[in-house]
C-alpha positions in Angstrom: -6.8 2.2 124.2 -5.5 1.9 127.8 -4.3 -1.6 128.7 -6.4 -3.0 131.5 -5.2 -6.6 131.5 -5.8 -9.6 129.2 -9.4 -10.8 128.8 -11.1 -13.2 131.2 -10.9 -16.1 128.7 -7.4 -15.5 127.3 -5.7 -18.5 129.1 -8.8 -20.6 128.5 -8.5 -19.9 124.8 -4.9 -21.2 124.7 -5.8 -24.2 126.9 -8.4 -25.1 124.3 -6.0 -24.6 121.4 -3.4 -26.9 123.0 -6.1 -29.6 123.2 -7.5 -29.0 119.7 -5.0 -27.2 117.4 -7.3 -27.2 114.4 -8.9 -24.7 112.0 -12.3 -25.7 113.3 -11.4 -24.7 116.9 -9.7 -21.5 115.7 -12.7 -20.5 113.6 -15.1 -21.2 116.5 -13.0 -19.2 119.0 -11.2 -16.5 116.9 -13.5 -13.8 118.4 -12.1 -14.7 121.8 -8.6 -14.5 120.5 -9.2 -11.1 119.0 -10.9 -9.6 122.1 -9.1 -11.2 125.0 -5.6 -11.8 123.6 -4.8 -9.8 120.5 -6.5 -6.5 121.3 -5.0 -6.3 124.9 -1.5 -7.2 123.6 -1.7 -4.4 121.0 -2.9 -2.0 123.7 0.0 -3.1 126.0 2.6 -2.4 123.3 1.0 0.9 122.4 1.2 2.1 125.9 4.8 0.9 126.5 6.0 2.3 123.1 7.0 5.8 124.3 9.4 4.3 126.9 10.7 1.2 125.2 10.2 1.8 121.5 12.6 4.7 121.2 15.3 3.7 118.7 13.7 0.3 118.2 10.7 1.2 116.1 7.1 0.1 116.4 6.2 -2.9 118.5 5.3 -6.1 116.8 2.7 -8.7 117.8 3.7 -12.0 116.2 1.3 -13.7 113.8 -0.7 -16.6 115.3 0.0 -19.1 112.4 3.0 -21.4 112.6 5.5 -21.7 109.7 5.1 -25.4 109.1 6.9 -25.6 105.7 9.9 -27.5 107.1 8.5 -28.7 110.4 7.6 -32.2 111.4 4.8 -30.8 113.6 2.2 -29.5 111.2 -0.2 -28.0 113.8 -1.2 -24.7 112.3 -1.4 -22.4 115.3 1.0 -21.1 117.9 -0.2 -21.8 121.5 1.0 -18.4 122.7 0.9 -14.8 121.7 4.2 -13.0 121.7 5.1 -9.4 121.1 8.4 -7.5 120.9 10.3 -4.3 120.5 13.6 -4.9 118.7 15.7 -3.1 116.0 16.8 -6.5 114.6 16.8 -10.0 115.9 19.7 -10.6 118.2 20.7 -7.0 119.0 18.5 -6.6 122.1 14.8 -7.0 122.6 11.9 -6.3 124.9 9.7 -9.4 124.7 6.4 -10.3 126.3 4.3 -13.5 125.8 1.0 -14.9 126.9 0.4 -18.7 127.0 -1.2 -21.4 129.1 1.9 -21.1 131.3 1.0 -17.5 132.1 2.9 -14.3 131.4 6.5 -14.4 130.2 8.9 -11.5 129.7 12.4 -11.5 128.3 15.2 -9.6 126.6 18.7 -9.8 125.2 20.1 -11.7 122.3 17.5 -14.4 121.4 19.3 -15.3 118.1 22.7 -14.4 116.9 23.7 -14.5 113.3 27.3 -15.2 112.4 28.3 -11.6 112.3 26.5 -10.8 115.5 28.1 -13.8 117.3 31.5 -12.6 116.2 30.8 -9.1 117.7 29.4 -10.6 120.9 32.5 -12.7 121.5 34.8 -9.8 120.6 33.1 -7.7 123.2 33.0 -10.5 125.9 36.7 -11.0 125.3 37.6 -7.5 126.4 37.8 -6.7 130.1 35.8 -3.5 129.7 32.7 -4.9 127.9 33.0 -8.5 129.1 33.1 -7.5 132.8 30.2 -5.1 132.2 28.1 -7.9 130.9 29.0 -10.1 133.8 27.8 -7.5 136.2 24.6 -6.9 134.3 23.7 -10.7 134.2 24.7 -11.1 137.9 22.3 -8.3 138.9 19.5 -9.9 136.8 20.0 -13.3 138.4 19.9 -11.7 141.9 16.6 -10.1 140.9 15.1 -13.5 140.0 15.8 -13.7 136.3 16.8 -16.9 134.5 19.7 -16.5 132.0 19.2 -18.9 129.1 20.5 -19.5 125.6 22.2 -22.0 123.4 25.8 -22.9 124.5 28.7 -24.8 123.0 29.7 -27.8 125.0 33.4 -26.9 124.3 35.2 -23.6 124.0 34.9 -21.6 120.8 37.8 -21.5 118.5 40.5 -19.0 119.2 40.0 -18.6 122.9 42.1 -20.1 125.7 40.8 -22.8 128.0 41.5 -20.5 131.0 39.7 -17.5 129.7 38.0 -15.7 132.7 34.7 -15.4 130.8 34.8 -18.7 128.9 31.3 -19.6 130.1 29.9 -16.4 128.5 32.0 -17.0 125.3 30.3 -20.4 124.8 26.9 -18.8 124.3 25.5 -18.8 120.8 22.4 -16.9 122.0 21.8 -15.4 125.4 18.7 -13.9 127.0 17.0 -13.2 130.3 13.5 -14.5 131.0 11.0 -14.8 133.8 7.5 -16.2 134.0 4.4 -15.6 136.2 1.8 -18.4 136.3 -1.7 -17.4 135.5 -3.2 -15.2 138.3 -5.6 -12.4 138.8 -3.0 -9.8 137.9 -2.9 -11.1 134.4 -6.4 -9.7 133.9 -5.8 -6.4 135.7 -4.0 -3.1 135.3 -1.2 -4.6 137.5 -0.1 -6.7 134.5 1.1 -3.5 132.8 3.1 -2.5 135.9 4.6 -6.0 136.0 5.8 -5.9 132.3 7.0 -2.3 132.6 9.0 -3.0 135.8 10.5 -6.1 134.3 11.5 -4.3 131.1 13.1 -1.6 133.0 15.3 -4.2 134.7 16.3 -5.4 131.3 17.3 -2.0 130.0 21.1 -2.3 130.8 21.2 -5.8 129.1 19.4 -4.6 126.0 21.6 -1.4 125.8 24.7 -3.6 126.0 23.4 -5.9 123.3 22.4 -3.0 121.0 25.7 -1.2 121.5 28.1 -4.2 121.4 26.2 -6.6 119.0 23.5 -4.7 117.1 21.4 -5.9 114.2 22.9 -8.4 111.7 24.5 -7.0 108.6 24.2 -10.3 106.8 22.0 -10.5 103.7 18.5 -11.8 104.5 17.9 -15.3 103.1 
């Protein structure tokens, strides 16, 4: 199925879910979720797969139910629909999300396990790979991307206070993201072009992440 934009009531569905995050609301509106949110997201991934799925496997649309086992917030449903191409969490990703805030895209290292963090810092520590990442991130910032992630307040152990890339070394996760507020394009073919253009801009960052960090080799818990 060719992606032609998200359905007319996609954002309205999530607005309602924010106001009433209950099974009753979900059951009453699940048909809208399937037709205006889930089906278009699956079509979007399918159409982008030939260009962005190579080496990363099939795209994944995240389940709508929250894992509330250890959460204080017991609301059962996510108020967004996210999807991703990634070989393993942390080693580069092409991400897209629909929510009441609009359309969000991103990529990079959303989560770094201990072995991935060690490889990330080892790469950033070298002039060759560290400077390459600096240039990649600078180009993304200049193109309007936000660079986000979890950072230490102090320097990581084993690195000098005057390290030229200390700011990068402090990251425990690092990713690029940008958001478009809800607009007509969200419901049109132009939404496909918006995501594809954005993901192309992320290619260098994701290739660096895959080459220098890669998937975690730690046993899954």
